[in-house]
N, C-alpha and C positions, 0 to 999 in steps of 0.2 A: 247429674254428676258433674263435678268440676274437673274438666279434662286435664288442665295443667297440673293440678295436684296429683292426679292419678299417674301422670307420666313420670313425675319425679319419684313417686313411690316405687314404680316398677324399676326404674333405672337404679335407684338406691339399693334395691334388693339384688341387682345384678342378674336379673333373669329375663330380660326383655327378649321376646320371641320375634324373630324376623319373619320374612315371607316364607322362609323354609323352616317349618316347625319341627322337622325331623332333625335330631342331633344338633340343636341350635344354641348350645351353650356359649359358643364363641361369636354369636351374631352381635350382641352388645357386650363387649368384653367386660367381665366383672372386675378387671383390673383398672377400669376407668372410672372417673368421676362423672356426675350427670352431664349430659351434652348441653350445648348452648341452644340447640334447636329442639323444640318440643315435637315429638313424633305423633303420628296419627294414632289415636287410641280407639279400640272397638267400642261400640255402643253398649249401654247397660241392658242386661237381659230383662225382658218383659213377659216371658212365658216359658213353660217347660220345654216345648219343642225347640224354641229358639236357643235355650240354654244348651241343649244337646247337639243341635245341628248347625249353629253359627258360631262365630268367634266372639260373641257378646261376653261381657264380664259381669260378675255379681258385685255391683258397687253402689254406694250411696254417699253422696257428698265427699267424694275422694277417698272413701274407705272401701276396700274390696276384700272379699273372701275368695281364696284361690286354692288350688290343690292339684295333685297328680295321683292317679290310680293306675298302677302298672302290674299286670298279672299275666302269668304264662305257665307253660310246662316245659320240661326238658329232660334230657338223658345225660347221665354222667358215667364215664367208663370206670372211674374210681370216686365214688361220692360218699356222702354221709347223710343221715336222715334230716329232714326239715326241722327247723326250730323257729317257732313263732315269735320269740323274743329277739333273736339274732337280727340285726339291722338288714343284712343281706338276705336272710332267710334260707338260702341254699349255699352249699359249699362249691361255688363255681370254680374257684381256683384251688389248687392242691393245698391241703392242710394236713396236720398230723392225724386227725381222726378219719380222714377219707380212706375208704377201704374196699368198696365193692361196686359193681355195675348196678345202676338203678335208674328207673324213671321216677320223676317226682315233680312237685310244685316248683315253679321258678318265679318267685315274686320279685318285683322291682328290678327286672333284668336290665332294662335300658336306662332307667332313672328311678331314684328313690320315691316311693309313695309317700305323700305328705298332705297336710291340710294346714292352712294358715290364714292370717288376716294382716293386711298392710294398708297404709294410707299416708296422706300428706295434707297439710293445711297451711295456707299462706299466713305469714306472721309479720309481713312488712317488707317493702322493697322486693328484691328477688329471692328472699329467704323463705324456706318452707320448713315446717316441723314435720318430721317423718317418723314412722315406726313400722315394725314388722314382728310378728310372732308366728312361729311355725313349728309343727311337730311331725316327725316321721313316724310311720306305722307300717305294719305288715298287712297287705290287702287280704290275706286269707285268715289269719288269726285275729286281726284287728287290734293286736297288742301294740302299744307304743314301743318304738325301737329301744332296746335295752341290752347292750352288750354284756353288762355285768350280770344280769339275770340269766342270759344264755349260758354263761360260765358256771354260775352257782347252781343252775339246774342240773349241771353235769358233775358237780362236785361229788366225789365218792363213787363215780361211775368209771369203770375201766375204759381206757382209751378205745379199745376195739368195740365198745358198745355205745359210745357217745353219739348224740346228735350234734349237728354243726354248732360251733360256738367260738367266740373270740372276744377280746376286749374291744371297747369302742368309746368314742367321745359322746355317744348317745346313751344316756342312762335312764330312760323311762320318763324323763321330765316332759311336761307339756310344752316346754321350749327346747326340746332335745335337738332341734335344728338351729334356730336362732330366736332371740328375743331381745330386740334393741329398740332404742329411740334416739333421735338426734335432730340436727338441723342440716339443711342443704342449700347451697347457692351455686348457680352456674359460674359465678365470678370468684367466689372464695373457697369452694370445695364443699365436702361433706364430712361432718363430725358426728359420730355415733358412739353410744356407750352400752355396756352390758353384754349379753350373750351374742357372740359373733363368730363367723368363720375366721380362721387364721388367714393371713395373706397368702400362705402357701396353698391352702385349700382353694381359695378364689383363683389363684394363678394357674394351678394345675387344671382346674375346670375349663379355663379359657384356652389352654394349650395342649389338651389331650384330644387326639382325633376321635376317641370314643366318648368324650365328655364325661369322664369318670363313671361310666357305666359299671354296675356291679358285675354283670355277667360277662362283659367283653373287654374290660380294661383292668389290667393288673393293679394299676395305681388307683383305680376306682374301687376295686374289691377290697384292697388292703389300704388303710389310711396311714401306713408308715411314712409314705412320701409326703402326703398333705399335712401330717402332724409333725413334720421336721424330726422324725425319728420314732415316734410312737403315736398310736391312734388317739390316745386320750387328749392330746394337745392340738388336734385338728380344729377344735373349737375352744374358746375361752369364755367362761360365764361372766366374769367381771373384767371388762376390758374397755379401752378407748381406742377407736380407730379413726384415722383422718385420711381422706383421699383428696388429691388436688390434680386438676387437669388444666394445662395451659397449652392450647393448640394441640400439637401432636406429642407433647411431653406430659408424663404423668409421674406422680410420686405418692407414696402412702407410708404410714407408720401405724403400728399397733403396739399398745402397751397393756399388759395384764397386771392389774392391781389386785392384791389379795391372793390367797393360796388355796390349799386343799379345803379349808373350812368354808370357803365360798363356792364350792362345787367346781373347782378347777382341777385339771390333771397335772398341774405343776405348781410350784410355790412362787413362780414369777416368770414372765416372758416378755421379750421385746422383738419386734420384727420391723424391717425397713425394706422398702421397695422403690426401684426406679425403673422407668421404662418409657417406651415411645414407639411411634410409627413413622416409617420412612415411606412417604407417598411416591408413587411413580418410579419405583426402583425397577428398572426394566419395564416389563408389561404389567407389574403388579405392585402390591404393598407389602412391605416387610415390617413385622412387629416383633419387638424384643422386650423382655422384662427380666430383671435380676432381683432376687429376694435373699435377705440375710435373716436368720432366725437364731435366737438363743433361748433355751428353755431351762430354767433352774429347777432342780429336783423333780424332774419329770417322772411320773409313776406309771409303769407298765405292768399289767396283770397277766398272769399265765396259769394254766392248769398243767401240773407236772406230776412226776412220780413214775417209778418203774425202772427196769434195767434193760439196757440195750446191748446188742452184740457189737463186734468190731466194725460193722457196717452201719451202726446207728439204728438198727431195726429192733424194736422192743421184743424182748423174750419173756418178760413177765408183764402182767396187766393188773397191778394193784389199783385200789381206789385213788383217784386223782385228787390233789390238793391245790388250793389257790395261793399263789405267792405274788408279791409285788417286787419289782426291781426298780430301784431309784437311780437316776443318772442326770448329769448336766449335758444337754444336747446342743450342739452348734451345727447349723446347716447353711449351705450356700446353694442357691437354685438359679440356673440359667434357662430361659425359655425363649423359643423363637417360632415364628409362623410366617409363611409366605402365601399370599392369596393372589391368584391369577384367575379372574372370572369365576367359574364354578369349582375350581380346584383349590384346595387348601392343603399345604404341606406343614407338618409339625415336627418339632424336635425339642427335647428337654433333657436336662442333666441336673442331678442333685447329689451333693456330697454331704454326708452326715457323720459327725464325730460324737461318739458316746464316751463321756468321761465320768470320773467319780463325782458323786453328788456333793453339794455344799453342806447339806444336812440330811439326816435320815431319821424318820420317826422312831422313837425309842421303845414304843409299845405298840402292840397290835391295835389297841383301842385308838391310838392316835390316827391310824389309817382307816379305822372302821367308820363308815359314813362319809369318808373323804373321797375315796376312789370309786366306790361302787354302791354307796347307799347304806343306811342304817339296817342292821340285821344281817349283814353279809360279812362275817368275821374272816380275816385272812389267816392263813396258816403260818406264813413267814414273810419278812420284809428284808430284802438284801440291798446293801449299798456298796458291796465289794465285787460287783461283777466286772468292773473295769479297773484300770491302773490307778496307782497312788495309794492303795491301802494294802495292808499285809494279806498275803495269800491271794492276791488278785492277778489278773493278766494285764495286758496292755490295753490302750484305748481300742474300742471297736470302731471300725470305719466301714460305712455302708455307702456304696455308689449305686445310684438308680438312674437309668437312662432309657429314653424311648424315641422312636421315630414313627411317623404315621402319615396318613393322607385321608382326605375326605373329598368325594366328588359328588356334586349335585347334578344328577342326570336330568332331572326336571326340578321345578320349584317344590315339588312334593315328594321326590324320590332321591334318597341319598344312599351312597355306599361308602363305607369307611373301613380302614384297616390299621392295625397298630402292632408294633413289636416292642416288648419291654424286657429289660435286662438288669438284674441286680447282681452286685459283686460284694461279698463280705470278705474282710481280711482274716488272717490267722492271728487271733489275739489270745491264744491258749495260755493258761497259767504256766509260768516257767518251771514251777516245781511239780507239775502234773506228771504222772506216770504214763499218761496217754500221749502218743506221738501223732502229730498231724502230717500226713503225706498227701500227695496229690489226690484231690477229689475224696479225701477222707471224711466220712460221716461219723467217725468214732466219738466226736465231741461237738457240742453246739458252738464252741469257740474256734473250731477249725474254719479255714477259708471255705467258701462255697459260692454257688451261683443259683439264681432263679431266672428262668426264661418263660415268657408267655408271648404267644402270637394269636391274633384274633381278626375277625372280619364280621361285618354286619350289613344287612340290607334293611332300610327303614323307609316305609311308605306311609305318607300322611294322606289318607284317603278322604278326610273331612277336616274342617278347621281345627277341631279339638281332638281328633282321633288319629292314631297311627298304629300300624302293625309292623312287626319286625321279625327277622330271623337272623341268628348269628351263631358264632361258634368261637370258643377260645381253647387253646391247648396250653397247658402250663406244666413245667417240669422243674424239679428242684434237685440240687446235687451238693455234695460235700457237707460242710458243717451246717448249712441251711436246711439240710434234710435230716439232721439228727433227730431220732425219735419218731420219724414218720413211718406209717405202716406201708405206704406205697409212695412212689416218687413222681407220678404224673397223673393228669386228669384231662379229659376232653369233654366239653359241656355244650353240645348243640341245644339251642333253646329257641322257642318261638313265643311271642307275647303280643299283648294288646294294651295300648296305653291311652288313657283319657286325661287330658289336661284342661282345667278350667280356670 
């Protein structure tokens, strides 16, 4: 194995594990370019027992196969049945179809289950050629993660009978996580192309105390924050990303070229990031990053239909239909972290403006195969949900904020907690006969809030193994609860994770 090549590959992927394997997404900040110093890399596996019991890697000449299998069980006070296509698998946070107490499977609770290959090869000087291909999957059904299929599996099914489902940037592709190649230099930075995480997804992973956990992080369960407004744009299939690190200063840019026809969730996108670390600020280190995002004609899918009462609770349950809402989204993100020995403190804020789209597909066929894959026809496409067009309301503004902490009791035992708060403005159509009052759920365009609080204990009992127990309580109110069967959920879950 060529250790230097392997090191660059791991850092380019942004998933370097530190000595504390539990909840380690922020050990090697994914917001950073490759470091100037090559870290120690585990040895190559030479046997089955070594593979399972040591930290060895499956590698050959700088190319490695890696993965995560995360499986568990849990209880939900207001849940919905398991869906093997849905990337999260279980409805950990409150959603429209959540309705009753149940025990069930709890897949990928602490981190997404995935399988991938990555590598690096010297091409002269301090330059490396790097690549990575990764697919997320459900550890119980073994289906590739596919938000579109989870929705269309429930098309025609009344809300009170649905399994868990939602839109996602993962659409069943073999590269539903990432699929990129590029070059990297500790002097000049890293340049990669094709399927990649958005800068917001990378940034939130590094500044979330629960490391974007599906079961215990609201911003991990829902990709609205990491997608700068919608989950579809949390990843871009045809994109160029550049990262540069100079001392404690870092910068990045992402540009999406191509649109729906190239398997993207928007017709174009650009993101910019600046950040850095302030060493020895008091007894610790302070890290901060800011990210700007613009998504052109971002497409969000939803199942809908039925009639609600004045409190937004459904009173009829007709067959659900799939619609797409198109918008131009602009987002600003501020991220901060302070590290003092074993204690890490986190804070984040995101402001998202949803505005009228630049263009709207004129036929359903134009969207077919674009947002969710061939064979999945949409019922309707809307470009008038926000201001600027006849019969629309004002711009939608969504604010997302969180605070949290993680403490390493030992090198192998972590505890973490987070609080997440969402605020939606009142952007109701001015000609509507519905009136928004305080905490009104009468219309989805009324102002509303979502709150979630969580905690987890994670024990890494072997180099590649950890077990965890955690719980998250989520509650939704006002316009954000419109159409919901119930408004809160509690999800105690326990799981076992194997990473190789």
